[in-house]
All heavy atoms as TSV, in Angstrom:
chain	resi	resn	atom	element	x	y	z
A	1	MET	N	N	147.284	68.948	108.345
A	1	MET	CA	C	146.639	70.227	108.546
A	1	MET	C	C	145.976	70.667	107.243
A	1	MET	O	O	146.462	70.410	106.163
A	1	MET	CB	C	147.642	71.283	108.987
A	1	MET	CG	C	148.255	71.030	110.350
A	1	MET	SD	S	149.055	72.502	110.973
A	1	MET	CE	C	147.659	73.286	111.741
A	2	SER	N	N	144.893	71.364	107.370
A	2	SER	CA	C	144.205	71.854	106.183
A	2	SER	C	C	144.797	73.187	105.748
A	2	SER	O	O	145.531	73.838	106.476
A	2	SER	CB	C	142.710	71.994	106.455
A	2	SER	OG	O	142.502	73.035	107.368
A	3	ASP	N	N	144.442	73.580	104.536
A	3	ASP	CA	C	144.942	74.827	103.983
A	3	ASP	C	C	144.068	76.027	104.354
A	3	ASP	O	O	144.302	77.124	103.871
A	3	ASP	CB	C	145.047	74.718	102.461
A	3	ASP	CG	C	146.135	73.737	102.041
A	3	ASP	OD1	O	147.061	73.530	102.851
A	3	ASP	OD2	O	146.056	73.201	100.930
A	4	GLU	N	N	143.057	75.804	105.202
A	4	GLU	CA	C	142.180	76.899	105.611
A	4	GLU	C	C	142.935	77.904	106.464
A	4	GLU	O	O	143.781	77.537	107.271
A	4	GLU	CB	C	141.018	76.375	106.443
A	4	GLU	CG	C	140.047	75.507	105.714
A	4	GLU	CD	C	138.947	75.020	106.657
A	4	GLU	OE1	O	138.700	75.677	107.674
A	4	GLU	OE2	O	138.372	73.967	106.348
A	5	GLU	N	N	142.597	79.149	106.251
A	5	GLU	CA	C	143.189	80.186	107.087
A	5	GLU	C	C	142.416	80.231	108.408
A	5	GLU	O	O	141.185	80.251	108.418
A	5	GLU	CB	C	143.113	81.541	106.394
A	5	GLU	CG	C	143.855	82.609	107.147
A	5	GLU	CD	C	143.938	83.902	106.369
A	5	GLU	OE1	O	143.989	83.852	105.127
A	5	GLU	OE2	O	143.939	84.948	107.013
A	6	VAL	N	N	143.133	80.222	109.488
A	6	VAL	CA	C	142.511	80.231	110.800
A	6	VAL	C	C	142.051	81.651	111.118
A	6	VAL	O	O	142.792	82.617	110.951
A	6	VAL	CB	C	143.503	79.747	111.883
A	6	VAL	CG1	C	142.860	79.787	113.255
A	6	VAL	CG2	C	143.982	78.349	111.557
A	7	VAL	N	N	140.806	81.767	111.562
A	7	VAL	CA	C	140.233	83.064	111.910
A	7	VAL	C	C	140.097	83.140	113.422
A	7	VAL	O	O	139.574	82.214	114.056
A	7	VAL	CB	C	138.848	83.254	111.242
A	7	VAL	CG1	C	138.239	84.578	111.640
A	7	VAL	CG2	C	138.972	83.143	109.734
A	8	ASP	N	N	140.568	84.219	113.987
A	8	ASP	CA	C	140.478	84.415	115.421
A	8	ASP	C	C	139.060	84.822	115.800
A	8	ASP	O	O	138.606	85.906	115.422
A	8	ASP	CB	C	141.470	85.493	115.864
A	8	ASP	CG	C	141.487	85.707	117.364
A	8	ASP	OD1	O	140.835	84.930	118.095
A	8	ASP	OD2	O	142.166	86.642	117.821
A	9	PRO	N	N	138.333	83.994	116.533
A	9	PRO	CA	C	136.953	84.332	116.880
A	9	PRO	C	C	136.865	85.488	117.883
A	9	PRO	O	O	135.834	86.148	117.980
A	9	PRO	CB	C	136.398	83.043	117.483
A	9	PRO	CG	C	137.589	82.306	117.983
A	9	PRO	CD	C	138.706	82.679	117.047
A	10	LYS	N	N	137.929	85.758	118.598
A	10	LYS	CA	C	137.904	86.821	119.605
A	10	LYS	C	C	137.633	88.182	118.972
A	10	LYS	O	O	136.844	88.969	119.491
A	10	LYS	CB	C	139.214	86.862	120.387
A	10	LYS	CG	C	139.211	87.875	121.523
A	10	LYS	CD	C	140.496	87.787	122.335
A	10	LYS	CE	C	140.463	88.736	123.499
A	10	LYS	NZ	N	140.970	90.048	123.191
A	11	ALA	N	N	138.255	88.454	117.835
A	11	ALA	CA	C	138.063	89.744	117.170
A	11	ALA	C	C	136.606	89.924	116.745
A	11	ALA	O	O	136.027	91.007	116.907
A	11	ALA	CB	C	138.990	89.856	115.969
A	12	THR	N	N	136.010	88.881	116.222
A	12	THR	CA	C	134.607	88.937	115.805
A	12	THR	C	C	133.700	89.135	117.012
A	12	THR	O	O	132.761	89.938	116.972
A	12	THR	CB	C	134.211	87.637	115.069
A	12	THR	OG1	O	135.095	87.447	113.977
A	12	THR	CG2	C	132.791	87.692	114.584
A	13	LEU	N	N	133.976	88.425	118.084
A	13	LEU	CA	C	133.155	88.551	119.297
A	13	LEU	C	C	133.292	89.941	119.915
A	13	LEU	O	O	132.322	90.474	120.460
A	13	LEU	CB	C	133.546	87.476	120.311
A	13	LEU	CG	C	133.163	86.048	119.921
A	13	LEU	CD1	C	133.772	85.047	120.889
A	13	LEU	CD2	C	131.659	85.883	119.860
A	14	GLU	N	N	134.487	90.529	119.838
A	14	GLU	CA	C	134.672	91.884	120.369
A	14	GLU	C	C	133.767	92.871	119.638
A	14	GLU	O	O	133.141	93.723	120.267
A	14	GLU	CB	C	136.133	92.321	120.253
A	14	GLU	CG	C	137.036	91.683	121.277
A	14	GLU	CD	C	138.488	92.064	121.102
A	14	GLU	OE1	O	138.872	92.634	120.053
A	14	GLU	OE2	O	139.268	91.779	122.029
A	15	VAL	N	N	133.673	92.743	118.330
A	15	VAL	CA	C	132.805	93.628	117.548
A	15	VAL	C	C	131.350	93.422	117.960
A	15	VAL	O	O	130.600	94.388	118.111
A	15	VAL	CB	C	132.993	93.376	116.032
A	15	VAL	CG1	C	131.956	94.121	115.225
A	15	VAL	CG2	C	134.396	93.779	115.611
A	16	GLN	N	N	130.944	92.181	118.166
A	16	GLN	CA	C	129.571	91.883	118.568
A	16	GLN	C	C	129.264	92.397	119.971
A	16	GLN	O	O	128.111	92.729	120.267
A	16	GLN	CB	C	129.313	90.378	118.514
A	16	GLN	CG	C	129.338	89.807	117.124
A	16	GLN	CD	C	129.250	88.288	117.124
A	16	GLN	OE1	O	129.182	87.641	118.166
A	16	GLN	NE2	N	129.278	87.706	115.937
A	17	CYS	N	N	130.259	92.469	120.835
A	17	CYS	CA	C	130.040	92.880	122.222
A	17	CYS	C	C	130.076	94.398	122.417
A	17	CYS	O	O	129.596	94.888	123.443
A	17	CYS	CB	C	131.085	92.227	123.132
A	17	CYS	SG	S	130.769	90.462	123.413
A	18	LYS	N	N	130.623	95.131	121.483
A	18	LYS	CA	C	130.735	96.585	121.643
A	18	LYS	C	C	129.407	97.276	121.927
A	18	LYS	O	O	129.361	98.174	122.767
A	18	LYS	CB	C	131.441	97.208	120.445
A	18	LYS	CG	C	132.927	96.958	120.465
A	18	LYS	CD	C	133.637	97.603	119.299
A	18	LYS	CE	C	135.131	97.314	119.386
A	18	LYS	NZ	N	135.876	97.964	118.322
A	19	PRO	N	N	128.287	96.885	121.297
A	19	PRO	CA	C	127.020	97.553	121.607
A	19	PRO	C	C	126.570	97.374	123.062
A	19	PRO	O	O	125.789	98.169	123.572
A	19	PRO	CB	C	126.024	96.898	120.648
A	19	PRO	CG	C	126.853	96.395	119.523
A	19	PRO	CD	C	128.154	95.995	120.145
A	20	LYS	N	N	127.074	96.356	123.740
A	20	LYS	CA	C	126.705	96.129	125.136
A	20	LYS	C	C	127.485	97.028	126.090
A	20	LYS	O	O	127.184	97.077	127.276
A	20	LYS	CB	C	126.933	94.666	125.508
A	20	LYS	CG	C	126.042	93.725	124.731
A	20	LYS	CD	C	126.273	92.301	125.105
A	20	LYS	CE	C	125.360	91.414	124.272
A	20	LYS	NZ	N	125.481	90.019	124.592
A	21	CYS	N	N	128.483	97.736	125.567
A	21	CYS	CA	C	129.359	98.559	126.405
A	21	CYS	C	C	129.252	100.036	126.040
A	21	CYS	O	O	130.229	100.775	126.111
A	21	CYS	CB	C	130.799	98.059	126.275
A	21	CYS	SG	S	130.988	96.323	126.750
A	22	VAL	N	N	128.068	100.455	125.670
A	22	VAL	CA	C	127.853	101.837	125.230
A	22	VAL	C	C	128.132	102.833	126.351
A	22	VAL	O	O	128.763	103.866	126.134
A	22	VAL	CB	C	126.414	102.011	124.679
A	22	VAL	CG1	C	126.100	103.464	124.401
A	22	VAL	CG2	C	126.234	101.179	123.429
A	23	ARG	N	N	127.681	102.514	127.564
A	23	ARG	CA	C	127.893	103.437	128.679
A	23	ARG	C	C	129.385	103.686	128.906
A	23	ARG	O	O	129.821	104.822	129.073
A	23	ARG	CB	C	127.260	102.891	129.965
A	23	ARG	CG	C	127.421	103.814	131.164
A	23	ARG	CD	C	126.782	103.260	132.421
A	23	ARG	NE	N	127.269	101.952	132.801
A	23	ARG	CZ	C	128.368	101.749	133.544
A	23	ARG	NH1	N	129.082	102.767	133.965
A	23	ARG	NH2	N	128.743	100.530	133.860
A	24	GLN	N	N	130.178	102.625	128.869
A	24	GLN	CA	C	131.609	102.754	129.115
A	24	GLN	C	C	132.303	103.550	128.013
A	24	GLN	O	O	133.174	104.368	128.305
A	24	GLN	CB	C	132.257	101.365	129.252
A	24	GLN	CG	C	131.871	100.640	130.517
A	24	GLN	CD	C	130.564	99.877	130.417
A	24	GLN	OE1	O	129.822	99.986	129.454
A	24	GLN	NE2	N	130.270	99.082	131.432
A	25	ILE	N	N	131.928	103.336	126.764
A	25	ILE	CA	C	132.587	104.077	125.688
A	25	ILE	C	C	132.183	105.547	125.736
A	25	ILE	O	O	133.003	106.429	125.470
A	25	ILE	CB	C	132.331	103.460	124.286
A	25	ILE	CG1	C	133.269	104.060	123.239
A	25	ILE	CG2	C	130.908	103.644	123.834
A	25	ILE	CD1	C	134.716	103.827	123.441
A	26	LYS	N	N	130.945	105.824	126.118
A	26	LYS	CA	C	130.522	107.221	126.231
A	26	LYS	C	C	131.271	107.924	127.355
A	26	LYS	O	O	131.648	109.091	127.215
A	26	LYS	CB	C	129.012	107.319	126.440
A	26	LYS	CG	C	128.238	107.046	125.179
A	26	LYS	CD	C	126.762	107.304	125.352
A	26	LYS	CE	C	126.056	107.092	124.019
A	26	LYS	NZ	N	124.659	107.478	124.077
A	27	GLU	N	N	131.506	107.219	128.463
A	27	GLU	CA	C	132.288	107.796	129.558
A	27	GLU	C	C	133.722	108.081	129.109
A	27	GLU	O	O	134.291	109.116	129.443
A	27	GLU	CB	C	132.286	106.866	130.770
A	27	GLU	CG	C	130.961	106.807	131.488
A	27	GLU	CD	C	130.948	105.801	132.617
A	27	GLU	OE1	O	132.009	105.174	132.899
A	27	GLU	OE2	O	129.883	105.628	133.231
A	28	TYR	N	N	134.293	107.162	128.348
A	28	TYR	CA	C	135.650	107.356	127.840
A	28	TYR	C	C	135.699	108.535	126.871
A	28	TYR	O	O	136.594	109.388	126.958
A	28	TYR	CB	C	136.151	106.079	127.157
A	28	TYR	CG	C	137.490	106.253	126.488
A	28	TYR	CD1	C	138.648	106.439	127.252
A	28	TYR	CD2	C	137.611	106.240	125.102
A	28	TYR	CE1	C	139.880	106.615	126.643
A	28	TYR	CE2	C	138.838	106.413	124.494
A	28	TYR	CZ	C	139.969	106.599	125.269
A	28	TYR	OH	O	141.182	106.782	124.661
A	29	GLN	N	N	134.747	108.620	125.962
A	29	GLN	CA	C	134.715	109.721	125.004
A	29	GLN	C	C	134.506	111.063	125.699
A	29	GLN	O	O	135.121	112.066	125.314
A	29	GLN	CB	C	133.628	109.476	123.960
A	29	GLN	CG	C	133.958	108.348	123.027
A	29	GLN	CD	C	132.792	107.928	122.148
A	29	GLN	OE1	O	131.636	108.198	122.461
A	29	GLN	NE2	N	133.092	107.247	121.056
A	30	ALA	N	N	133.665	111.087	126.730
A	30	ALA	CA	C	133.450	112.321	127.483
A	30	ALA	C	C	134.739	112.744	128.186
A	30	ALA	O	O	135.074	113.933	128.232
A	30	ALA	CB	C	132.331	112.132	128.502
A	31	CYS	N	N	135.473	111.788	128.706
A	31	CYS	CA	C	136.737	112.089	129.376
A	31	CYS	C	C	137.749	112.648	128.382
A	31	CYS	O	O	138.411	113.650	128.673
A	31	CYS	CB	C	137.289	110.840	130.051
A	31	CYS	SG	S	138.873	111.099	130.871
A	32	THR	N	N	137.890	112.014	127.229
A	32	THR	CA	C	138.870	112.505	126.253
A	32	THR	C	C	138.521	113.910	125.788
A	32	THR	O	O	139.414	114.733	125.582
A	32	THR	CB	C	138.989	111.569	125.038
A	32	THR	OG1	O	137.725	111.402	124.421
A	32	THR	CG2	C	139.557	110.214	125.436
A	33	LYS	N	N	137.243	114.187	125.659
A	33	LYS	CA	C	136.815	115.524	125.259
A	33	LYS	C	C	137.116	116.537	126.380
A	33	LYS	O	O	137.545	117.656	126.121
A	33	LYS	CB	C	135.328	115.520	124.928
A	33	LYS	CG	C	134.849	116.790	124.299
A	33	LYS	CD	C	133.445	116.598	123.747
A	33	LYS	CE	C	133.081	117.733	122.864
A	33	LYS	NZ	N	133.247	117.441	121.453
A	34	ARG	N	N	136.909	116.102	127.623
A	34	ARG	CA	C	137.127	116.965	128.783
A	34	ARG	C	C	138.598	117.363	128.936
A	34	ARG	O	O	138.910	118.486	129.306
A	34	ARG	CB	C	136.627	116.239	130.033
A	34	ARG	CG	C	136.431	117.066	131.236
A	34	ARG	CD	C	135.719	116.340	132.376
A	34	ARG	NE	N	136.228	115.002	132.668
A	34	ARG	CZ	C	135.576	113.877	132.459
A	34	ARG	NH1	N	134.368	113.879	131.924
A	34	ARG	NH2	N	136.110	112.704	132.761
A	35	ILE	N	N	139.495	116.430	128.640
A	35	ILE	CA	C	140.919	116.726	128.847
A	35	ILE	C	C	141.621	117.183	127.575
A	35	ILE	O	O	142.835	117.387	127.573
A	35	ILE	CB	C	141.665	115.518	129.452
A	35	ILE	CG1	C	141.742	114.352	128.469
A	35	ILE	CG2	C	141.041	115.104	130.759
A	35	ILE	CD1	C	142.731	113.295	128.884
A	36	GLU	N	N	140.860	117.335	126.510
A	36	GLU	CA	C	141.422	117.791	125.240
A	36	GLU	C	C	142.181	119.106	125.449
A	36	GLU	O	O	141.696	120.027	126.090
A	36	GLU	CB	C	140.279	118.013	124.253
A	36	GLU	CG	C	140.666	117.973	122.822
A	36	GLU	CD	C	139.416	117.981	121.966
A	36	GLU	OE1	O	138.889	119.072	121.704
A	36	GLU	OE2	O	138.973	116.883	121.591
A	37	GLY	N	N	143.349	119.180	124.934
A	37	GLY	CA	C	144.131	120.402	125.042
A	37	GLY	C	C	144.972	120.488	126.305
A	37	GLY	O	O	145.620	121.501	126.544
A	38	ASP	N	N	144.978	119.426	127.119
A	38	ASP	CA	C	145.808	119.433	128.325
A	38	ASP	C	C	147.271	119.332	127.915
A	38	ASP	O	O	147.700	118.341	127.347
A	38	ASP	CB	C	145.444	118.259	129.234
A	38	ASP	CG	C	146.370	118.141	130.430
A	38	ASP	OD1	O	146.738	119.176	131.009
A	38	ASP	OD2	O	146.735	116.995	130.784
A	39	GLU	N	N	147.999	120.365	128.176
A	39	GLU	CA	C	149.417	120.395	127.799
A	39	GLU	C	C	150.318	119.782	128.868
A	39	GLU	O	O	151.446	119.417	128.600
A	39	GLU	CB	C	149.844	121.848	127.541
A	39	GLU	CG	C	149.061	122.540	126.434
A	39	GLU	CD	C	149.319	121.954	125.065
A	39	GLU	OE1	O	150.447	121.489	124.810
A	39	GLU	OE2	O	148.381	121.952	124.247
A	40	SER	N	N	149.814	119.654	130.088
A	40	SER	CA	C	150.656	119.176	131.194
A	40	SER	C	C	150.933	117.676	131.108
A	40	SER	O	O	151.954	117.201	131.590
A	40	SER	CB	C	150.006	119.497	132.540
A	40	SER	OG	O	148.837	118.710	132.730
A	41	GLY	N	N	150.003	116.929	130.530
A	41	GLY	CA	C	150.172	115.484	130.451
A	41	GLY	C	C	149.775	114.770	131.727
A	41	GLY	O	O	149.935	113.559	131.838
A	42	HIS	N	N	149.248	115.497	132.699
A	42	HIS	CA	C	148.866	114.896	133.974
A	42	HIS	C	C	147.461	114.299	133.937
A	42	HIS	O	O	147.158	113.406	134.708
A	42	HIS	CB	C	148.953	115.922	135.107
A	42	HIS	CG	C	150.349	116.367	135.378
A	42	HIS	ND1	N	151.307	115.544	135.922
A	42	HIS	CD2	C	150.959	117.556	135.156
A	42	HIS	CE1	C	152.441	116.205	136.032
A	42	HIS	NE2	N	152.263	117.442	135.568
A	43	LYS	N	N	146.618	114.792	133.060
A	43	LYS	CA	C	145.255	114.280	132.964
A	43	LYS	C	C	145.236	113.126	131.968
A	43	LYS	O	O	145.915	113.154	130.949
A	43	LYS	CB	C	144.301	115.387	132.516
A	43	LYS	CG	C	144.203	116.527	133.507
A	43	LYS	CD	C	143.283	117.593	132.981
A	43	LYS	CE	C	143.232	118.776	133.936
A	43	LYS	NZ	N	142.408	119.867	133.401
A	44	HIS	N	N	144.451	112.116	132.282
A	44	HIS	CA	C	144.346	110.966	131.389
A	44	HIS	C	C	143.010	110.275	131.587
A	44	HIS	O	O	142.289	110.566	132.535
A	44	HIS	CB	C	145.493	109.977	131.618
A	44	HIS	CG	C	145.588	109.497	133.030
A	44	HIS	ND1	N	144.804	108.464	133.505
A	44	HIS	CD2	C	146.335	109.917	134.065
A	44	HIS	CE1	C	145.091	108.266	134.784
A	44	HIS	NE2	N	146.005	109.129	135.146
A	45	CYS	N	N	142.695	109.373	130.698
A	45	CYS	CA	C	141.428	108.639	130.730
A	45	CYS	C	C	141.679	107.134	130.807
A	45	CYS	O	O	140.872	106.332	130.326
A	45	CYS	CB	C	140.598	108.976	129.497
A	45	CYS	SG	S	140.157	110.715	129.394
A	46	THR	N	N	142.768	106.757	131.425
A	46	THR	CA	C	143.141	105.352	131.501
A	46	THR	C	C	142.069	104.515	132.184
A	46	THR	O	O	141.742	103.419	131.732
A	46	THR	CB	C	144.485	105.193	132.242
A	46	THR	OG1	O	145.454	106.018	131.607
A	46	THR	CG2	C	144.959	103.761	132.228
A	47	GLY	N	N	141.511	105.023	133.265
A	47	GLY	CA	C	140.482	104.275	133.990
A	47	GLY	C	C	139.267	103.989	133.134
A	47	GLY	O	O	138.760	102.857	133.101
A	48	GLN	N	N	138.800	104.981	132.408
A	48	GLN	CA	C	137.640	104.805	131.544
A	48	GLN	C	C	137.955	103.858	130.382
A	48	GLN	O	O	137.114	103.056	129.979
A	48	GLN	CB	C	137.157	106.159	131.000
A	48	GLN	CG	C	136.564	107.052	132.048
A	48	GLN	CD	C	137.599	107.862	132.814
A	48	GLN	OE1	O	138.801	107.664	132.693
A	48	GLN	NE2	N	137.131	108.793	133.616
A	49	TYR	N	N	139.181	103.958	129.877
A	49	TYR	CA	C	139.608	103.070	128.790
A	49	TYR	C	C	139.601	101.616	129.256
A	49	TYR	O	O	139.065	100.742	128.580
A	49	TYR	CB	C	141.010	103.476	128.326
A	49	TYR	CG	C	141.566	102.641	127.210
A	49	TYR	CD1	C	141.180	102.860	125.896
A	49	TYR	CD2	C	142.490	101.632	127.466
A	49	TYR	CE1	C	141.687	102.084	124.862
A	49	TYR	CE2	C	143.009	100.865	126.437
A	49	TYR	CZ	C	142.611	101.093	125.143
A	49	TYR	OH	O	143.114	100.333	124.120
A	50	PHE	N	N	140.159	101.369	130.435
A	50	PHE	CA	C	140.180	100.005	130.967
A	50	PHE	C	C	138.778	99.515	131.308
A	50	PHE	O	O	138.472	98.328	131.138
A	50	PHE	CB	C	141.094	99.898	132.182
A	50	PHE	CG	C	142.555	99.884	131.828
A	50	PHE	CD1	C	143.463	100.608	132.568
A	50	PHE	CD2	C	143.039	99.155	130.758
A	50	PHE	CE1	C	144.812	100.609	132.259
A	50	PHE	CE2	C	144.391	99.146	130.427
A	50	PHE	CZ	C	145.278	99.870	131.185
A	51	ASP	N	N	137.906	100.387	131.792
A	51	ASP	CA	C	136.518	100.001	132.074
A	51	ASP	C	C	135.829	99.528	130.799
A	51	ASP	O	O	135.083	98.543	130.808
A	51	ASP	CB	C	135.738	101.167	132.684
A	51	ASP	CG	C	136.157	101.473	134.107
A	51	ASP	OD1	O	136.847	100.646	134.735
A	51	ASP	OD2	O	135.781	102.560	134.592
A	52	TYR	N	N	136.062	100.246	129.716
A	52	TYR	CA	C	135.469	99.881	128.429
A	52	TYR	C	C	135.944	98.497	127.981
A	52	TYR	O	O	135.135	97.627	127.631
A	52	TYR	CB	C	135.823	100.939	127.380
A	52	TYR	CG	C	135.406	100.594	125.983
A	52	TYR	CD1	C	134.073	100.428	125.655
A	52	TYR	CD2	C	136.354	100.438	124.973
A	52	TYR	CE1	C	133.688	100.111	124.350
A	52	TYR	CE2	C	135.971	100.132	123.678
A	52	TYR	CZ	C	134.644	99.967	123.379
A	52	TYR	OH	O	134.273	99.654	122.096
A	53	TRP	N	N	137.242	98.260	128.018
A	53	TRP	CA	C	137.758	96.970	127.565
A	53	TRP	C	C	137.435	95.848	128.532
A	53	TRP	O	O	137.286	94.691	128.125
A	53	TRP	CB	C	139.260	97.056	127.262
A	53	TRP	CG	C	139.434	97.691	125.922
A	53	TRP	CD1	C	139.818	98.967	125.654
A	53	TRP	CD2	C	139.151	97.092	124.658
A	53	TRP	NE1	N	139.793	99.190	124.296
A	53	TRP	CE2	C	139.386	98.062	123.660
A	53	TRP	CE3	C	138.710	95.834	124.269
A	53	TRP	CZ2	C	139.203	97.793	122.300
A	53	TRP	CZ3	C	138.534	95.583	122.910
A	53	TRP	CH2	C	138.785	96.549	121.950
A	54	GLN	N	N	137.288	96.155	129.801
A	54	GLN	CA	C	136.876	95.134	130.758
A	54	GLN	C	C	135.447	94.674	130.440
A	54	GLN	O	O	135.149	93.486	130.502
A	54	GLN	CB	C	136.947	95.665	132.185
A	54	GLN	CG	C	136.543	94.626	133.214
A	54	GLN	CD	C	136.586	95.173	134.626
A	54	GLN	OE1	O	136.614	96.376	134.845
A	54	GLN	NE2	N	136.582	94.286	135.591
A	55	CYS	N	N	134.590	95.613	130.078
A	55	CYS	CA	C	133.217	95.281	129.687
A	55	CYS	C	C	133.221	94.368	128.468
A	55	CYS	O	O	132.527	93.347	128.436
A	55	CYS	CB	C	132.438	96.566	129.413
A	55	CYS	SG	S	130.754	96.289	128.809
A	56	ILE	N	N	134.004	94.715	127.474
A	56	ILE	CA	C	134.081	93.895	126.257
A	56	ILE	C	C	134.662	92.519	126.574
A	56	ILE	O	O	134.124	91.497	126.141
A	56	ILE	CB	C	134.892	94.609	125.163
A	56	ILE	CG1	C	134.114	95.821	124.663
A	56	ILE	CG2	C	135.215	93.651	124.009
A	56	ILE	CD1	C	134.837	96.662	123.654
A	57	ASP	N	N	135.742	92.479	127.344
A	57	ASP	CA	C	136.365	91.198	127.688
A	57	ASP	C	C	135.410	90.285	128.455
A	57	ASP	O	O	135.380	89.072	128.235
A	57	ASP	CB	C	137.637	91.417	128.503
A	57	ASP	CG	C	138.792	91.931	127.657
A	57	ASP	OD1	O	138.723	91.838	126.414
A	57	ASP	OD2	O	139.772	92.435	128.248
A	58	LYS	N	N	134.638	90.865	129.356
A	58	LYS	CA	C	133.680	90.071	130.131
A	58	LYS	C	C	132.623	89.466	129.219
A	58	LYS	O	O	132.249	88.301	129.366
A	58	LYS	CB	C	133.024	90.945	131.198
A	58	LYS	CG	C	132.130	90.190	132.138
A	58	LYS	CD	C	131.590	91.103	133.219
A	58	LYS	CE	C	130.705	90.337	134.180
A	58	LYS	NZ	N	130.168	91.206	135.231
A	59	CYS	N	N	132.153	90.242	128.270
A	59	CYS	CA	C	131.167	89.760	127.299
A	59	CYS	C	C	131.769	88.676	126.408
A	59	CYS	O	O	131.150	87.635	126.175
A	59	CYS	CB	C	130.664	90.941	126.468
A	59	CYS	SG	S	129.581	90.486	125.104
A	60	VAL	N	N	132.974	88.901	125.929
A	60	VAL	CA	C	133.640	87.951	125.022
A	60	VAL	C	C	133.944	86.636	125.743
A	60	VAL	O	O	133.752	85.557	125.190
A	60	VAL	CB	C	134.932	88.569	124.439
A	60	VAL	CG1	C	135.769	87.502	123.748
A	60	VAL	CG2	C	134.598	89.683	123.472
A	61	ALA	N	N	134.401	86.722	126.983
A	61	ALA	CA	C	134.801	85.518	127.721
A	61	ALA	C	C	133.649	84.521	127.848
A	61	ALA	O	O	133.865	83.306	127.791
A	61	ALA	CB	C	135.306	85.912	129.097
A	62	ALA	N	N	132.453	85.038	128.009
A	62	ALA	CA	C	131.300	84.151	128.155
A	62	ALA	C	C	131.014	83.363	126.880
A	62	ALA	O	O	130.412	82.286	126.941
A	62	ALA	CB	C	130.069	84.983	128.531
A	63	LYS	N	N	131.465	83.845	125.738
A	63	LYS	CA	C	131.162	83.211	124.454
A	63	LYS	C	C	132.372	82.560	123.790
A	63	LYS	O	O	132.210	81.678	122.944
A	63	LYS	CB	C	130.611	84.256	123.489
A	63	LYS	CG	C	129.381	84.959	124.006
A	63	LYS	CD	C	129.016	86.112	123.102
A	63	LYS	CE	C	127.858	86.903	123.671
A	63	LYS	NZ	N	127.525	88.056	122.859
A	64	LEU	N	N	133.562	82.973	124.154
A	64	LEU	CA	C	134.763	82.574	123.425
A	64	LEU	C	C	135.015	81.075	123.464
A	64	LEU	O	O	135.324	80.463	122.441
A	64	LEU	CB	C	135.987	83.321	123.952
A	64	LEU	CG	C	137.302	83.043	123.249
A	64	LEU	CD1	C	137.212	83.461	121.789
A	64	LEU	CD2	C	138.433	83.774	123.935
A	65	PHE	N	N	134.873	80.461	124.616
A	65	PHE	CA	C	135.240	79.064	124.736
A	65	PHE	C	C	134.289	78.127	123.979
A	65	PHE	O	O	134.639	77.000	123.676
A	65	PHE	CB	C	135.376	78.654	126.205
A	65	PHE	CG	C	136.603	79.260	126.820
A	65	PHE	CD1	C	136.519	80.401	127.589
A	65	PHE	CD2	C	137.854	78.729	126.577
A	65	PHE	CE1	C	137.647	80.988	128.127
A	65	PHE	CE2	C	139.010	79.299	127.106
A	65	PHE	CZ	C	138.901	80.428	127.883
A	66	ASP	N	N	133.115	78.619	123.626
A	66	ASP	CA	C	132.213	77.839	122.790
A	66	ASP	C	C	132.757	77.724	121.362
A	66	ASP	O	O	132.404	76.798	120.636
A	66	ASP	CB	C	130.830	78.483	122.726
A	66	ASP	CG	C	130.108	78.438	124.063
A	66	ASP	OD1	O	130.471	77.597	124.912
A	66	ASP	OD2	O	129.192	79.267	124.255
A	67	HIS	N	N	133.639	78.661	120.964
A	67	HIS	CA	C	134.175	78.685	119.608
A	67	HIS	C	C	135.510	77.952	119.474
A	67	HIS	O	O	135.967	77.714	118.364
A	67	HIS	CB	C	134.382	80.128	119.137
A	67	HIS	CG	C	133.102	80.875	118.940
A	67	HIS	ND1	N	131.950	80.635	119.613
A	67	HIS	CD2	C	132.820	81.898	118.119
A	67	HIS	CE1	C	130.997	81.450	119.219
A	67	HIS	NE2	N	131.505	82.250	118.317
A	68	LEU	N	N	136.128	77.617	120.581
A	68	LEU	CA	C	137.436	76.986	120.535
A	68	LEU	C	C	137.288	75.464	120.463
A	68	LEU	O	O	136.372	74.893	121.012
A	68	LEU	CB	C	138.257	77.360	121.768
A	68	LEU	CG	C	138.522	78.861	121.939
A	68	LEU	CD1	C	139.260	79.105	123.233
A	68	LEU	CD2	C	139.308	79.412	120.767
A	69	LYS	N	N	138.221	74.856	119.777
A	69	LYS	CA	C	138.184	73.397	119.630
A	69	LYS	C	C	138.974	72.748	120.719
A	69	LYS	O	O	139.884	73.221	121.252
A	69	LYS	CB	C	138.757	72.988	118.278
A	69	LYS	CG	C	137.880	73.426	117.134
A	69	LYS	CD	C	138.462	72.964	115.828
A	69	LYS	CE	C	137.583	73.413	114.693
A	69	LYS	NZ	N	138.060	72.968	113.408
């Protein structure tokens, strides 16, 4: 084995894919702003959060396997 430090390409690809998911992050940010100050704990933005990461994962998946050995 070589002494090179292994770099996870997924993290780099996630950063590159974030600009493609602007609509989803804006929806998530709008939701968090909308429920700000909710003391009941019943309101949440889980759906928007998962939509955002699903967008990123879909973008990353198309490119990730090209980077793996």
